[in-house]
Structure formats: C-alpha cells, structure tokens
N, C-alpha and C positions, 0 to 999 in steps of 0.2 A: 628906507625906513630905519630909524635908529632902534636898537634892541637893548633893553635894560632888563636884566634878570629873566631873559627869555620872553619878554613881552615886547611886541612891536608898538612903539609910541608914534603918534601921528607927526609927520614932518612939518606940516604947514601951520601948526599952532605954536603959541608961545610955550616954552619949556615948563613954565609954572602950571599950565593947564594940561600939558602932555603927560606930566608925571602922575596925574590923578587917574590915568588909565591903568595904573598898577594897583591891584587889589590891596587895600590897606593903607594907601597913601591918599590923603585928601589935600585940599588947598592949604590949610594951615601947616601941615607937616611938609608939604612941598616947598612952602616959603622957607621953612627952617632948613631943609636940605640944601636949597640953593644958596641961602645966606652962609651956611657953614662951608660950602664948597667954593665960595666967592664967584658965583656965576650970576649974571644979570637975569632977572626974571622976565625981561622983555625980549630976550633972545629967542629966535625960532629954534625948534628942535633940529632942523636940518643944518643949522649953522654951527652946531656944537662940534668940537674936535673930539678925537678919541680919548685924549687926556681928560677932558671935562666929563665925558661919559663914564670913564673909569672912576673918576672922583665920586660921581653920583652913585655908582654901583657899590663902591666900597662903603660909603656912608650908609646906604640901604642895608647892606649885608651885616654891617657891624652893629647898628643901633636900632633897626626896625624889624619887626616880624611881618613879613608880607607874603602874598600869594599862597603857596601850598601849605607852608607852616601855619599861617594864620587860619586858613580854612580848616586845617586838621584840628587846631586847638578849639575853634568855635564848635566844630562837630563833636569833639570830646566833651565839651562843657554841656552841650544839649543832651548828649547821651547820658551823662551823669545825672542831669536833672530828671530825665525820664526814669532812670533806674531807682532813684531814691523816692520817686513818687510825689514830687513836689507839684504845686499847682502849675507853675510855668512848664514843667516837664509834661504834664498831662495836656496842657494847651498845645504844646509843640507836637505831641503824639497825634492829637486830633486835627492838626493843621488849622487851628483857630488863632485869632489874634492873642498875643501874650499880654499886652498892656491895653488899658484904655477901654473905650466904649465898644462893647461887642454887639450891642443890639443892631446898630446901623453899620458899623465899620466892617463887620464880618459877612456882609451879604454875599459878596462874590465868593468867599471861601465856603459859605454854606450852600452855594448854588442858587440863591434867591436873588437874582439880579433884576432890579427895577430901573428901567432906562429913564422914565419920566415920573413925575409926581403921581399921576393917577393910574398908570398902567399896572395891570395885574390885580387891580381891585375891582370888586363888583360895584356897580352904580348904586346909589342910595335908594333908587326906586325898586330894585330887584328884591324879592323876598329872600330871607336867609334861611 
C-alpha cells in the first residue's frame, strides 16, 4: 500500500479515486493535484513511483490543509460558534441538524426512528 501523509491509499484503484481517502481531498481537488504534478489520472496507485508519490505529497503539504490540521480547524470553528451562542452553535451542542428541514431529517438524531410509513403510529380506529 502506498502511504501519503500517513494515510494508506488503496493500491487497486485509480490514483484519482485513491487520493480521496485523504480527509480534505475530494475528486475536484484530486484532479487539480494530479494535473499539477503531471500524473495520469488513469494510473493505478500501485503503479506510482516514489518520485510521483513525493510530488503529490509536496503539493498536498504546500497548498492544502488536510487530515489533522483540517480537523482541528473545523473543531475550533464549531467551538467558537458554541461559545458565542449562535444558532448554529446551539444546534451543534444539541447534536441536531444545522441546516435545513429538521422536522423529518433529524429523526435519527432525536431517537425517533420510523422504518416504514405507518410504523409507530396508532391506527385510526383506536381511541386517542
């Protein structure tokens, strides 16, 4: 297995998709990294030479915030939102969805899981 920034990337996949195993690198940024290092996106990860791996690693270290640094920054941002008492901070603190429709989308977070449409509800013939 090839290692980039301490992360094992899968050997049997194309390098374009293998780079996405690094936290903070998606497919668009993976394409940019490969284009700037002059490596074919169709190449398998196991076919890369050490020089090519070093090129990719240098580009990641120089121009991208990935793995631990990125996780730390995101954690600090969430902590700041909680401290100032913003709406998003309160939603993070209560482990509820931050954006969007919370009536239906937060069922699993609230512990109210309904597997099918009628489950968990009383039938209409029962008295309330």
